[in-house]
N, C-alpha and C positions, 0 to 999 in steps of 0.2 A: 799748283795746276789751276786752271781756270774752271770753275765750276760749270758743268753743262747748262745750257739755257733752259733745257727740259726740266730741269730739277727746280721746284718751287721750294723757296726759303732754303732751309738745312744749311746756311752759310756756315755756321759754328761746327756742325758734324762734319761737314766736307773739308773744313779746315783741319780738324782733328784727325780725320782718316788719311788726308794727303800727307800731313806731318808725319803720320806713323809710317807711311810707305816710303817717303823720301829721306827718312832718317839715315844719317851716315854711318850707323852701326853696321859693319860689315858682315855681323852674324844673323843667324836666322832670328826673326821677330815674331811674337804672336799678339793677336789682339781678339777682343771678343766684343760682339755687338748682339744686343738683344732688344726685345720689344714685343708688345701684343700685336696679334695678327692684325692685318690691314693698315698697318702704320706706316709702310713704305720701306721697309728694311731692304727687300729684295730690290727694288727699283733704285735705292741708293747705291747698293753694292754692286749691281750690274753696271750702273754708270761708272763707278770707280775702277771696276776691273776693265771696263772698255777703255777708259783714259790711260791706263797705264800698260795696257796691252796684256792683261793678267788671265788667269783661268778661273771662271766662275762654274760651280758645280753645285746642284742642289739635291740633297737627300729626298727619297720618295717615302711617303707614308705607308706602313704596312706591306713593305717590301723585304724579303728575306736578305740575308747576309750574301749569298752567292750572287743573287740578281743586283744587289748593290753594288758590289765589287765589279761586276761586269760592265754595269752602266758607268761606274767611275773610270774603268779602263778605257772604255769608248771615248768619254769626254777627254781624257788624256791624250788618247791617240789623235782625236779630232784636232785638238790644240797643236799638236805636235807635227801634224800632217803625214802621219805614219799609219799602218795597219794596226788594229787592236791586237792581233795575235803576237805582235813582237813582244807585248808586255808579258806574255804568258796566259794560257786560258786559265790557270788556277792561281794568278799572283795574289799574294796576300796583302791585307791592310798596310803593313809596314812597307812593303815594296811599291805599292801603289802611291802612298803618301810621300815617299821618299823619291820616286819618279817625278810627281806633279811638282813637288817643291823644287827640285834640280831643273827641270825644263823652264819653269817660269824665271827662275835665277840666271839661267844662261841666256834667256830671251832679253831680260830687262835688267840684268845686273843685279846687284843686292837688292833693289827694290822690286824684283819680280814678285808677282802676287798671286796667290791662290785663295779663293775664297770658298768656303764650305758652307752653304747656307741649309738651315733646318737641320743641323748637326744632331738634335736629339732623337731625330727618326733613325739614324744610324746607330746611336747609343743604345737604342731599345734592343737590338740584336747583337750589336759589337760593343759592348761596354768598355773594350780594352784601347779603343782609338785615343782618348786623351792621353793615356800612358804611353802610348806609341809616339804620339806628338812630343811628349816629355823627352821620350828618349831621343828623337831627332834633334829636339832643341838643345838638350844637354851635350850632344856629340857636337853640335856646331859651336856651341860656347867654348869648349875645351880642344877645338881644332881637330877632332877626330871624325867629323862629317863634313858634309858640303858647306861651303860658304854661301852667305846671303840667303834672301828669300823671306817673304812676308806671307803669313797665313792669317786670315780673319775668319773666326769661328761665329757664326750666327745661328739665332733660333727664336721661336716664339714660345717655347715652353719655359715660362720666366724661371720656375722652381729649379729646373735642370741647369739653365745656364748659369744661375746665382750660384750653384754649387761647383760648378767647373774649377774655381778658384779658391774654395772655401776650405778651412781645416787642413786635413792632410791629402786633399785631392792632388791628382798628378800635376795640374797646371798652376798650383798655388805658387804665387810669387815670379811666374814666368810671363804674364801676358802683360805687355806695355800699355795697352788700351782696353778699357771696359767701358763701352759706350751704351746707354741705355736710350734708345730712341723714343721720343715722346710724340704723341699726337700733335698735329697743327693747332696754332692757337686761333682765337676768334677771328682775327683779321685775315690771317693766311687761309683758314678754311672758307671764308667768304669769296676769296679770290679764287681759290681752287674749284669751287663750284660755280663760279661766275654770277653771285649773287650780290646785286647792288644796294637792295633794301636791307638796312642794319636789322629791322625787326625780324625779317624773314630769315635772314642768316643767322641771328641769334637762336631762333627756334629749332633750325636744322641742326645746328651745334649742339642744342640741348637734347635732340633725339639721339644723334649719331656720334656726336663728338668730333673730334679733329681728325680721325683716321682717314687718309686720303683714298684707301682702297674702296671705300663705299661708292664713290662716285660712279664707278664703272658697272655697279651692280643696280643701280637705279634706272628704270625704265624711262625713257623719254627725257626732256629737258628739267633742269632744276626749277623749283618754284621761286618766281620772282617777286611776289607780293604775299601779304596774308590770305587772301582769297585762293590763290593758287596753292599756298601751303595746306590749307585746310582740304583742299582736294586731292593734294599730293600724299598726304599721309594714308588715307584709306587706300590708295593705289600703290603703296610701298610696303611700309612696316606693318600695315594692319591688312595686307593682303596675302592670304596663305599660299597663293600661287607664285609668289614673287622670291627672289633669292634675299631681298631685304627683310622679309617677313620677321618680325622680332623674336617669335618663338623659335624660328630656324637658326637665326643668327646666335642668339642666346645659347642655345643647346650647342652649337658649333664652337663658340668661344669657350664654353664650360667643358669641352671635351678636348680641347688643345693641348692641354698638359696631361701627360701620360702619368703624373703622380696624383692627379685630382680623382678621386674614387667615384665621385659623382653619387654619393648616396643621399638619402633623404634628408639627413641633418644637415649637409652642406648646402643643398638647395634652400632648406628652411632658413638657414642663417642668412643666406644672401637676400632671400625675400624679405627676412625682418630688418636688415640694414637698409634695402631700398624703401621700406616703409617708414623709415626714420627712426630706428633704433641704432644709436650711435655710440654705444657702450656696451661691454659685455653684460654689465648688470641689466640694461634695458633689453638686450637681445635675450637673455636668459628668462626675464620677466615675459616676454612676448611668447617664448618658446616653451614657457613652463618648465624650464631646467635650471639647475644650479649652475651658476656662472662659471664656477671652477672646472666644470665638465666641458666648457667651450674652449678652454685654452688651446688645445693642440688643434681643433679644427679650424679656429680663427687664425692660428699661426700659419697653418698650410693654405688657408685661401689667401692670405695677405702675401706669403712667399711666392704663391703661384700668380699674384698679380690681379686676382679678383676683387680684393678689397684693399683699400687704402687706408693705412693707420697713421696718424699723427696725434700729437700732444697738445692740449691747451696751454699756451704760453704762460698764463698767469696760474694755472692749477696744473703743475707738472705730472701729477699722477692721474690726470683726468684724461683718458684716451678719447680720441675722436675717430670713428670708424665710418668709413663711406664706400659706396660701390664705385669700383673703378671705370667701368664700362657704362656710359650713358644708355646703350642700346638695352643692356640688362635691366638697368633701372626702369626704362621705359616699357620694357616687357612685363616686369612684376607689377608695375603700377597702372597700367593701361590695358595692355593686352589681356593678362590673365583674368581679371575681374569682368572682362567682357568677352570671355573666349566663346561662349555660345553664339553671340551675335556675330562675332568675326568669323567663325568658322561655318556659319549658314548664310553668308552674303550679306550681313548688315554691318559692314565695316564702317560705312559712313555714319549710320546711327550710333555705333559704338564710339566713335570719334567724338561725335557732336555731344554724346552724354557723358563724355570724359573730360570736358573743357575746364571745369573747376577743379579737378584733380591735376591736370596737366599744369595750370597755371600755379597751383599752390604747393606741389610736391615735385615737380620736374622743373618748369621753367623757373619758379622763385629759387630754390637752392642753386640751380645752374647760374643764374645771374648773379648770385652772390660769389661764387667761386671765379666767374669771370671778371668780377670787380677786383677781387683780390689778386688774380693773376695779372691783370691790368696795371696794378699799382707796382707789383713785383718787377714787372718788364719795362716800366716806363724809365726812360734814360735819365729823367731829372728827379733825383733823390730827395730833392727838397719837397716835392709833392708828398712824401711819406715822412716828412721831418728827418730826413737823413737817416731813419731807423733801417735796420738790416732785415728784421723778421716782420712778415706780413702773415697774418692769421685771423681767426675767429675766436671768441672767448666768451665766457659767462662771468658776470659780476654779481655779487651779493649785495643788495640795497638793504642794509641792517635796519635803517630807519623805516623804510617801506615794507620790511620782511618781505622781500620778493627777490626773485633772481631775473636778471636782464641779459638778453643775448646781445652781443656786439659783433654784427657782421663782419666787419673789417677793423682791424687794429694793427697799427705799425708800432713796434717797439725794440728796445734792446734791454736785457736782463743785465743789472749792474749790482753786484753785492746782495743779491736776494730780491732787489725791487726792480720795478719796469721804470724804464724812461720812455713814455710814450710819445710818439712823433704824429699820430694820427688816429682819430677815433671816427668810425664811419657806419652808415647804414645803406644797404643795398636792397631797393625795394623793386620787385617786378609787377607791383600792381598796375591796373589799367588806368590810375588817376595821376595826375601831376602831384608832386610833392610840395608840402607848404610850410610854413614857419612852425607848425608843432612838432615837425621832424627836427628842427634845428634846436628847438627848446628841449627835447628828449635828450638829444645829444650833450647838451649842457648839463643836463641833470647825470648823465652817465659819466661825464668828466669829473664832476664833484664826488660820485661814489668812488671812482678810481682814486682821486686825491685822498678820500677818507680811508682808503685801504693802505696809504703810504706810498702810493706810486707818484712819479714826477710826471705831472700833465702841463708843466708851466708853459712849454712852447706847443702844446698839441694842436693840430688842425682838427677841424670839425668837417667831415666829408659826408655828402649824401650822393648816392648813385641811383639814378631814377631811368626806369624803362620809357616813362612818357613826358620827362621833362619836368619844369619847375613852375610853380606859381610865381606871378610877378612880385608878390609880397615878399617871397623868401629871395628871389634874386636881389631885391633891393635891399634886404637885410644883410645879405652876404657882402654886398658891395661896400656897406658901411662899416661892417666889421673888419674885414680883412684877413681873418682867419678861417673862412669857410671855402671849401672846395666843393663845387657842383659839377658833376660828371654825368653827362646824359648818354644815350646810346650812340650817337655819332661820336662823341669823344672816345667812347670804348674801342670803337673800331677805327680810332685815328683819322677820321674825317675832319674833326674840329679840334682845336686845342683848349684844354680847360682854362680857366681864368689864371692868370698869374697872381700867386699870393705874396703880398709883401712880408718880408721876414724881418 
C-alpha cells in the first residue's frame, strides 16, 4: 500500500505495518506498537486503518470497565452500520473483541484490521483483555475460531507494553510485530516544524526532541532564526500559561505510565541524571545514597522509558544512563533553577540568565548525540570505517594519568579488542574548530593503540556547530583521513568531503 502523503517520514514503519496486515496467513495475527507520548503512534495507526478499511478504537483514561465496553460497542456498531443494541447492552470483552475481529475480517478478508490504541487504559480495569486475545488467537490457529483478521495493540505506557509478550504473559510468542515508534530525527523534525535555519532547528530539537505532537501545542509560528528562538522559548516552554510549559509537560510524561509511582526518589534520580550523573555510582553520590539501593528504581525508570541505558563499548561494565525526553532534561536544568522568575512573569530574564547552562548542559550533549545519530543513519558506511557500532567512550591515558572522553567512536569488537573505524569529537561551542582539535584526536588515537585496539584505518572526525578554521580545512585536505562535518551536513544540506580509503 502506498503511504499517505500526509505521513511525514515513517517509511520503514509503514512498510513493516502494511506487510503485517497483508501477510498471506489466513489465521488471526497480532501486532504490538508502542512509543512515548506525542511521538505520532495514533496518527500513524489511524492512517493505516483508513488505508485498509479497518476499525480504529481508542481507550479512554480513567474510564471504568462498563463505560469502556459501551464505548467499544458503539465503535463496532458505527463501523458495521448497525445499532449498538444489537451487540447486547451488557456484552462482555470476549464477545466485543470477537465481534470486532469478525467484522473487520468479513469486510476486508484475512487482512481486516482492528487497532486498539492506548490499551493500558483498558488493562487498568480489565487485565483479562490480553488473555482473551490469546484465547481468540489460539482458536483461530487451531481452526476452532473465525478465520483471518489482524489486531494491533498500541500504548504509551512503555513498561506495560513491554510486558505484554514477556515471560509467562498471555501474548508471549503470539505477536508477529513488536514495533517501537521513535521520535523524528534532526532533519525530519526541521521539515515538520518548517524551520530552514539549521542552528534554530537544532535548538528546537534540543528542547523538545523529535516528537511531532509538540508542533500543534506551540502557539503561533515556529521560530525561523536564533533571535526568534530566543523570543519563542519564554513564550512556550517557559510560559506557565502554555500547554508546552516544561513543568506541565514533564509532569504529564512522568504520569503517563501507571506503574510509575512518582515518589520523590524517582524524581530525584531523573534530576540527577539530567544534571550529568550517568552511572549508578554518580547518581548515588549526588543523592547521598548507596548505589545498590538504586537498582530497582533505575530499572523501573528505564523499563518505563524515562531513562535510556547503554554500555560503554570499550568498558562493557560501565553503564551510561541518560534522560530519554529532552523536555524533561530542559525542565530540570533550566526551568527548575529559575522557578521563581518563571512563575512571576520573568521568563525572558530567566532564559537570558540560563544561556550558559543551556549551551553547556543541554545543547552540547544533544549535539553530540545528533552527531552519533547522523553517523549511524548515514547511507555510506565508509564514513564510519565500515564499523557497525557508534557510541561514546572514555579512555585512560596512562602516560598522562588522565581520562579522556571520546564523543563519537565507531568500532567493532573482535576477540576482546576493538577495531576502530572512526574517532570523533563533537563540539557545540560558539567558535570554529581548529588544528588543536585534530591534534587531540591524534593523541586519542595513540592512546587507543596503546591499549591494544586496532586503529590502523581509523578516520578522525570533527563535528562543529560553527564550522572550521581554514587551517584545519587545509590540514584535513592534506591528510586524507579527516572528516569535517558542519551543521548543514548534519541536516543533509551539504555532503561531507569524500575520504580516500
